[in-house]
N, C-alpha and C positions, 0 to 999 in steps of 0.2 A: 036085372037088366033094365027095367024101367027107370031105375034111379040113374043109371049111367046115361041113358038117352036124355033124361031131364037135365042133368048137369051139362051134357054136351050142348043141348039147346041153349041153356043159360050162357055158356061160354061163347057160343056162336053169336048170340045177341050182343054180348059185351064187345066182342071183336068187331062186329058190324057197327056198333055205336062209335067205337074208337075210330074206325075208318071214316065214318061220316064227319066226325069232329075234325079229324086230321085233314081231310079233303077240304072242308070248309075253311079251316085256318089257312091252308096253302092258297086257296082261291082268294080270300080276303087280302092276304099279304101280296099276292100277285097284282090284284086290282089296285092296291095302294101304291105299289111301286110303278105301275103303268101310269097312274094319275099324277104322281108327283111332278114330273117335268111339265105337265100342262098347268098345274097350279103354280109352280115356281116361276114360270115365264111371265106371270102377272105381276111380279114384284117390280118396283121401279128400277130402271137401269142406273148404272154408276154415274153417268153424266147428270141425270135428274137428281140423284141423291146429293151430288156435289153442289147443286144450286139450291138445295133445300135450306141451307143456313150459311151465314157468313159471319166471320169474326172481324171486328174492327178495333184497332189500337187507338184509344181515345187520347193518349198522351201527346199525340202530334197535332191535336186541334186546340188552337189558342182560344182564350175567352173572347166571345163576341164574333166567332167565325162559324160558318156552316160548311160542312163537307157533304158531298153527294157520293154515295156508294150504290152499286147495283146489287139487288137481291131479287132473285126469281125474274130477272129481266126488267125490273121496275126500279126507278130511282128512289133512294131512301135518303132523306135529309137528316143529318145529325148536327144539331146546333148546340154549341157550348155557350150557354146563356150567362150573361153577367148578372150580378145582384140587382142592378137597375132593371134589366129585362124581366127577371123573375118577378120583381115587385110590380112592374107594369102589367104582366100577364095575370097575376093574382088579383090585381085591382079590377081587371076586366071581367072577373067571374060573375059579377052582378049585372053586367051590361045586357041589353036586349039582343040576344043572339038567335039566329035561325035554328041552329042545332046546339041547344044549351049543353055545356059541359064545363066543369071546373078545370082549372089548370092542374090541380092536384090529381084529378082522375086521368089526365093525359100523360103524366110523367111518373117515373119511378124514383128518380133523383131530380130535384128541381133544376139543377144546373145543366142537365142533359135532356134536350127535346129530340126524340127520335120518331119520325113519321114518314109515311110513304108520300113521295112528292109527285102525286098525280091528282090533278084537279078533279073534283067530284062532279063537275058539270059535263065535260066531254072528254076528259082524259088527257088534257094538255099538262105540261110540266110548268108549274108556277116559278116565277123568278124571285130570287132573294132580293128584297129592296131595302135592307137595313142601311140606314144612313142616307138614303136618297128620297125619303118621303116617310109616310107612316110606316113604322116598323112592322115587319112581317113578310108575307109573300104575296105576289100579284100575278094573276094569270092573264097574260096579254091577249089571249084569244077572245075572251068575252068579258073581261073586266072584273073577275072575282078577286076580292081582297081577303086575305087570311091574316090573323093577328099573330102575336108572339108565341101563341100556344097552338097555332095551326087551326084555329076556329074560324069559320066563315063569318065575315063581318058585313060585306055587301057584295052584290053581284048575283049572277044566276045560279051559282053552285048551291045545291041543296044541303050538303053535309060538310062537316069538318074534314080536314085531311086525315086519312086513316092512320091509326097507330098499329104497327106490326107487333107480333109477339117478339119479345126480346128479353134477355137476362144478362145481368152484369156478372161476368165470370170472376172479375176482381175489380179493383179501383180503376184500372186503365184499359180493360178489355170488355167489350159487349158482344154478345152473340145474338144475331138477328135471325129469327126463324126457328 
């Protein structure tokens, strides 16, 4: 009879352990299911995701022209540079610049300059002055001048025009962001 009591006690302990493990598993699953909506609501909304990137058809931009597109509420300048403009920008690599950067470090393909069109001084939008003076961009608010590569040449702006993240999807399409 002592053997039967001992086996019954072992069986009881085994059932008790199973109930503990099963209760714990159900509790953890319930807590995870209750927490999921709280965690999921922290993901960005669909309208925010729509602004995260933009695709631009480059085939519509003739050589020597600049197009402005909006990305995340900011203007982005896309310039289809001519061979002459590329040579001029590369020649300025050795110039005395406030924020030194080579033209090669600012472009993925030399014929396409893609940069955020917001002055680094006070956030104004520089004007494209190609053909009306020194080539590049001019911020009329405080007189900052940017060259053919978007590098600050003179004026109060401390930094070059920023380069956004972008990737060429093919020869005629770029994805910004």
